[in-house]
Each structure stands twice: as C-alpha cells, then as structure tokens.
PAFISE-92104 format. One line per field, with one value per residue (C-alpha): x, y, z; chain; residue in three letters. Coordinates in Angstrom, 3 decimals. Layout:
% residues N
X = X, ...
Y = Y, ...
Z = Z, ...
dotor = A, ...
nuke = Ala, ...
***
This chain:
% residues 240
X = -53.692, -50.868, -50.449, -46.961, -46.004, -46.822, -43.918, -45.972, -47.077, -50.589, -51.378, -54.991, -55.606, -58.963, -60.212, -63.880, -66.392, -64.393, -63.708, -60.380, -57.294, -55.008, -51.282, -49.089, -45.344, -42.649, -41.130, -37.733, -37.600, -38.450, -35.675, -33.231, -34.162, -33.875, -30.281, -29.157, -29.986, -27.925, -25.089, -24.986, -25.132, -22.163, -20.141, -20.908, -19.775, -16.569, -15.777, -16.403, -14.227, -11.393, -11.491, -11.347, -8.376, -6.473, -7.104, -6.050, -2.785, -2.067, -2.722, -0.368, 2.324, 1.964, 2.274, 5.361, 7.015, 6.251, 9.033, 11.595, 10.555, 10.726, 14.166, 15.398, 14.075, 15.767, 19.075, 18.780, 17.972, 20.989, 23.243, 21.967, 22.398, 25.980, 26.754, 25.144, 27.241, 30.399, 29.459, 28.788, 32.156, 33.957, 32.100, 33.027, 36.645, 36.817, 35.208, 37.759, 40.641, 39.489, 39.191, 42.646, 44.505, 46.722, 49.661, 52.934, 53.349, 56.368, 56.912, 58.400, 55.198, 52.717, 54.469, 51.962, 48.800, 46.821, 46.272, 42.998, 42.723, 43.715, 45.524, 47.287, 49.799, 48.450, 50.596, 52.174, 48.772, 48.896, 45.180, 45.911, 48.549, 49.798, 50.990, 51.815, 52.925, 53.820, 54.167, 53.384, 54.294, 52.371, 52.810, 51.556, 50.361, 51.889, 49.789, 50.554, 48.828, 48.670, 46.364, 44.878, 44.292, 42.031, 43.980, 41.264, 39.805, 36.200, 35.261, 35.282, 35.241, 38.078, 37.090, 39.015, 40.781, 43.683, 46.159, 49.121, 51.968, 54.210, 57.767, 60.177, 62.988, 61.494, 58.087, 55.145, 51.593, 48.727, 46.000, 43.186, 44.249, 44.848, 47.128, 49.031, 49.399, 50.930, 47.547, 46.672, 49.913, 48.417, 46.322, 43.053, 43.195, 39.414, 39.753, 41.497, 39.907, 37.197, 37.070, 35.341, 36.945, 35.981, 39.010, 41.065, 40.678, 42.796, 43.812, 44.736, 46.100, 46.778, 49.265, 50.794, 53.945, 56.926, 59.721, 62.471, 64.248, 62.959, 59.892, 58.804, 55.380, 54.250, 50.992, 48.988, 45.987, 43.906, 40.952, 37.639, 38.703, 42.115, 44.446, 47.330, 46.536, 49.286, 52.180, 54.537, 57.143, 57.457, 60.250, 62.330, 60.754, 62.547, 60.482, 60.440
Y = -48.250, -50.804, -53.061, -53.925, -57.585, -59.339, -60.592, -63.568, -66.656, -67.905, -71.614, -72.740, -76.209, -77.750, -80.378, -80.889, -80.708, -78.395, -74.883, -74.278, -73.352, -70.500, -70.918, -67.882, -68.339, -65.669, -65.638, -64.446, -67.326, -69.822, -68.483, -68.666, -72.271, -73.203, -71.908, -72.531, -76.233, -77.290, -74.986, -76.463, -79.950, -79.244, -77.672, -80.654, -83.095, -81.135, -80.976, -84.700, -85.500, -83.215, -84.666, -88.229, -87.370, -85.669, -88.550, -91.048, -89.192, -88.975, -92.682, -93.443, -91.180, -92.890, -96.292, -95.164, -93.865, -97.026, -99.184, -96.397, -96.020, -99.779, -99.907, -97.035, -98.721, -101.990, -100.171, -98.436, -101.774, -103.450, -100.570, -100.760, -104.544, -104.143, -101.534, -103.725, -106.696, -104.562, -103.380, -106.958, -108.054, -105.233, -106.047, -109.723, -108.809, -106.495, -109.118, -111.730, -109.312, -108.431, -112.098, -112.872, -109.868, -107.380, -108.159, -106.282, -103.570, -101.703, -98.742, -96.696, -96.951, -96.315, -93.999, -91.255, -93.338, -94.750, -98.364, -100.108, -103.265, -106.287, -104.215, -106.180, -105.226, -106.867, -104.969, -108.257, -109.372, -106.480, -105.770, -102.335, -100.922, -97.330, -96.228, -93.140, -91.008, -87.414, -84.024, -80.634, -77.331, -74.122, -70.649, -71.489, -75.069, -78.518, -81.156, -84.853, -87.373, -91.136, -93.907, -96.316, -99.734, -102.430, -105.698, -107.935, -110.903, -111.693, -108.036, -107.380, -103.694, -102.224, -99.762, -97.849, -94.579, -92.693, -90.632, -88.813, -87.101, -84.449, -84.105, -81.261, -79.789, -80.956, -79.689, -82.054, -81.647, -84.035, -84.921, -84.709, -81.654, -82.467, -81.289, -82.857, -81.536, -82.640, -83.917, -85.474, -86.724, -89.571, -89.542, -91.478, -93.731, -93.398, -89.615, -90.216, -89.687, -92.321, -94.372, -97.308, -98.456, -101.143, -100.917, -97.781, -94.310, -91.220, -89.491, -85.793, -84.338, -80.629, -79.213, -75.855, -75.482, -76.438, -73.983, -76.593, -77.541, -81.118, -82.972, -86.566, -88.113, -91.117, -92.758, -94.910, -96.963, -98.420, -100.806, -99.972, -102.025, -100.321, -102.796, -101.301, -102.325, -100.396, -98.110, -96.293, -93.534, -91.216, -88.752, -86.808, -84.254, -81.014, -77.988, -75.332
Z = -98.734, -99.162, -96.157, -94.916, -95.115, -91.907, -89.734, -88.725, -90.551, -89.712, -89.945, -89.917, -88.567, -89.344, -86.982, -87.713, -86.220, -83.951, -85.105, -86.880, -84.872, -85.793, -85.090, -85.564, -86.189, -86.362, -89.847, -88.562, -86.087, -88.816, -91.080, -88.174, -87.490, -91.171, -91.340, -87.770, -87.521, -90.593, -89.496, -86.014, -87.480, -89.775, -86.936, -84.719, -87.405, -88.066, -84.344, -83.965, -86.991, -85.814, -82.313, -83.636, -85.912, -83.091, -80.689, -83.340, -83.925, -80.196, -79.853, -82.757, -81.262, -77.903, -79.564, -81.518, -78.322, -76.400, -77.950, -77.392, -73.760, -73.252, -74.902, -72.727, -69.587, -70.575, -71.132, -67.753, -66.122, -67.754, -66.644, -63.071, -63.024, -64.284, -61.603, -58.947, -60.070, -59.832, -56.339, -55.231, -56.641, -54.811, -51.595, -51.882, -52.592, -49.578, -47.348, -48.449, -47.859, -44.364, -43.484, -44.952, -43.544, -45.366, -47.623, -48.067, -50.690, -52.104, -49.788, -52.620, -54.646, -51.862, -49.409, -50.220, -49.911, -47.041, -48.088, -47.207, -45.129, -47.211, -49.851, -52.596, -55.249, -58.424, -60.922, -62.077, -63.412, -65.896, -65.727, -67.137, -69.452, -69.568, -73.001, -75.087, -72.162, -72.991, -71.337, -72.832, -71.202, -71.803, -70.379, -66.886, -67.191, -67.554, -69.321, -68.863, -71.138, -71.508, -72.696, -70.145, -71.770, -70.370, -70.470, -68.973, -70.844, -71.837, -72.469, -68.719, -67.803, -65.762, -63.039, -60.414, -59.565, -61.153, -59.136, -60.700, -58.847, -60.420, -59.010, -59.755, -57.593, -54.297, -55.398, -55.548, -56.890, -57.510, -59.990, -59.020, -57.021, -53.357, -50.582, -47.698, -44.148, -40.873, -39.725, -43.081, -44.630, -46.669, -49.829, -50.027, -53.115, -53.610, -54.106, -57.415, -60.826, -61.161, -64.364, -66.038, -69.278, -71.787, -74.106, -73.665, -72.224, -72.871, -69.638, -69.477, -66.234, -65.782, -63.257, -62.462, -64.557, -62.334, -61.743, -62.161, -65.361, -65.411, -64.124, -63.404, -63.122, -61.088, -62.156, -59.723, -60.896, -58.056, -58.227, -56.561, -53.543, -53.276, -54.963, -56.935, -60.542, -62.280, -61.370, -63.676, -63.544, -66.548, -67.155, -66.819, -69.168, -69.920, -68.900, -71.602
dotor = A, A, A, A, A, A, A, A, A, A, A, A, A, A, A, A, A, A, A, A, A, A, A, A, A, A, A, A, A, A, A, A, A, A, A, A, A, A, A, A, A, A, A, A, A, A, A, A, A, A, A, A, A, A, A, A, A, A, A, A, A, A, A, A, A, A, A, A, A, A, A, A, A, A, A, A, A, A, A, A, A, A, A, A, A, A, A, A, A, A, A, A, A, A, A, A, A, A, A, A, A, A, A, A, A, A, A, A, A, A, A, A, A, A, A, A, A, A, A, A, A, A, A, A, A, A, A, A, A, A, A, A, A, A, A, A, A, A, A, A, A, A, A, A, A, A, A, A, A, A, A, A, A, A, A, A, A, A, A, A, A, A, A, A, A, A, A, A, A, A, A, A, A, A, A, A, A, A, A, A, A, A, A, A, A, A, A, A, A, A, A, A, A, A, A, A, A, A, A, A, A, A, A, A, A, A, A, A, A, A, A, A, A, A, A, A, A, A, A, A, A, A, A, A, A, A, A, A, A, A, A, A, A, A, A, A, A, A, A, A
nuke = Unk, Unk, Unk, Unk, Unk, Unk, Unk, Unk, Unk, Unk, Unk, Unk, Unk, Unk, Unk, Unk, Unk, Unk, Unk, Unk, Unk, Unk, Unk, Unk, Unk, Unk, Unk, Unk, Unk, Unk, Unk, Unk, Unk, Unk, Unk, Unk, Unk, Unk, Unk, Unk, Unk, Unk, Unk, Unk, Unk, Unk, Unk, Unk, Unk, Unk, Unk, Unk, Unk, Unk, Unk, Unk, Unk, Unk, Unk, Unk, Unk, Unk, Unk, Unk, Unk, Unk, Unk, Unk, Unk, Unk, Unk, Unk, Unk, Unk, Unk, Unk, Unk, Unk, Unk, Unk, Unk, Unk, Unk, Unk, Unk, Unk, Unk, Unk, Unk, Unk, Unk, Unk, Unk, Unk, Unk, Unk, Unk, Unk, Unk, Unk, Unk, Unk, Unk, Unk, Unk, Unk, Unk, Unk, Unk, Unk, Unk, Unk, Unk, Unk, Unk, Unk, Unk, Unk, Unk, Unk, Unk, Unk, Unk, Unk, Unk, Unk, Unk, Unk, Unk, Unk, Unk, Unk, Unk, Unk, Unk, Unk, Unk, Unk, Unk, Unk, Unk, Unk, Unk, Unk, Unk, Unk, Unk, Unk, Unk, Unk, Unk, Unk, Unk, Unk, Unk, Unk, Unk, Unk, Unk, Unk, Unk, Unk, Unk, Unk, Unk, Unk, Unk, Unk, Unk, Unk, Unk, Unk, Unk, Unk, Unk, Unk, Unk, Unk, Unk, Unk, Unk, Unk, Unk, Unk, Unk, Unk, Unk, Unk, Unk, Unk, Unk, Unk, Unk, Unk, Unk, Unk, Unk, Unk, Unk, Unk, Unk, Unk, Unk, Unk, Unk, Unk, Unk, Unk, Unk, Unk, Unk, Unk, Unk, Unk, Unk, Unk, Unk, Unk, Unk, Unk, Unk, Unk, Unk, Unk, Unk, Unk, Unk, Unk, Unk, Unk, Unk, Unk, Unk, Unk, Unk, Unk, Unk, Unk, Unk, Unk
***
C-alpha cells in the first residue's frame, strides 16, 4: 500500500547521552515563511523608499514656495507701509488745517459740496491735470470720459475723490450716483469715486441720457483731506 506524503517534516536532534528529540514542522507553514518573509521585506523597502521620495519632494516644494511667500509678504508690508504713510500725511494735514482755520473758496465751484474744516483751493498748484475730455451718447446713456494725470514730482502718488456733475436744461445728475433733498442739500466730497494714481488714470462716468439738446459737465477732484485739487467745466456737448 502506497503511503501519502506526510504534511509534516520531522527533525531529529541528537544530544548524547540523552535520547534524541523529535521536532515536527508543518511543511505548508515552512513554505509560507520562505515566501512571505522576502515578500514582506521587499514591500517594506518599497514603502520606505516611496515615503522618502514623497517627503523629499514635499520638502523641495516647500522650499521653492518659501521665496515666493516671503516676496509676497514683503510686497504686502510695503503696500501697508505706503497706505499708513498716506493716512499719517492726511491726518497731519487735517490737524494743521483745524489749527489754522478755514480758508475761502470759490462759491461757484463748491456750491454743491459741504467743505471740511480747513478746506483749501489748491487748483493753482496743478497737482492734477484733466485731459482728453469727451462725451458719447447712446440710446439711453450718456458716457463722459477724460484722463486724470498725476502732476506731482518725485513719483509721488496722487490720491483723492472724483465727483462729476451733468447739467442739461435745469436737470442735474451726479457721478457717482447721488441725490439731493431739502434735508440733505450738500454733497459729501468723500463719497466721490476713490482713486490712487501714479501717472494717469482713465475715468469713465455714466449718466442717464439728458432730455435737452446740449449738456455740460463739471469735474471736481478732491484730495483725501478735502482740498479742491482740480476743477474743470466741459461742454457744451450736443446730445444726439
């Protein structure tokens, strides 16, 4: 009778003068260990290698982003310092005006505006220039354009507020859009279109198309502290 192969492996250990010892091992378990240990070792090495590569790449990416982050932070810091310097300058200017009192201003130019304490008309200094004025009329809209030029020296930025008034046949409208009433019959200069300009800035103001045959525009440029930097009348323009 043919015997089936045994599933166990018997080891005989001789340790004289003691009797021999018999150690039985499962063949399936031995085969599993022979293949499993190298496999686990290879997987472990691959995992370790992959992890080190990924970490190295992340570290390199972080290092590459670092200069850009630093540059961005420096730019933000410079911008904030510039804005802070402007605010300090405006504060100093307002403080000086309050201590000195207010000065006279042309009533014709500022009849619509509530002037701040210590207001000054500095249009003669020509800090700003208004050029290339034009008006374009569409089906229901009127579009008034001009270029605002910074005329300051030493690359100093010009900042302030723009207000534009459209006149036509006893009708009046404003840019930015505002309204007057019996209780509030003056415009606040600081509610104008805010601007900061290094060299020049194109300005586009939209109004409802007037019903009259001709139209005029008055442009007021105020500083942050409320001084009248520039004032100009444009027109008449023929409404088509």
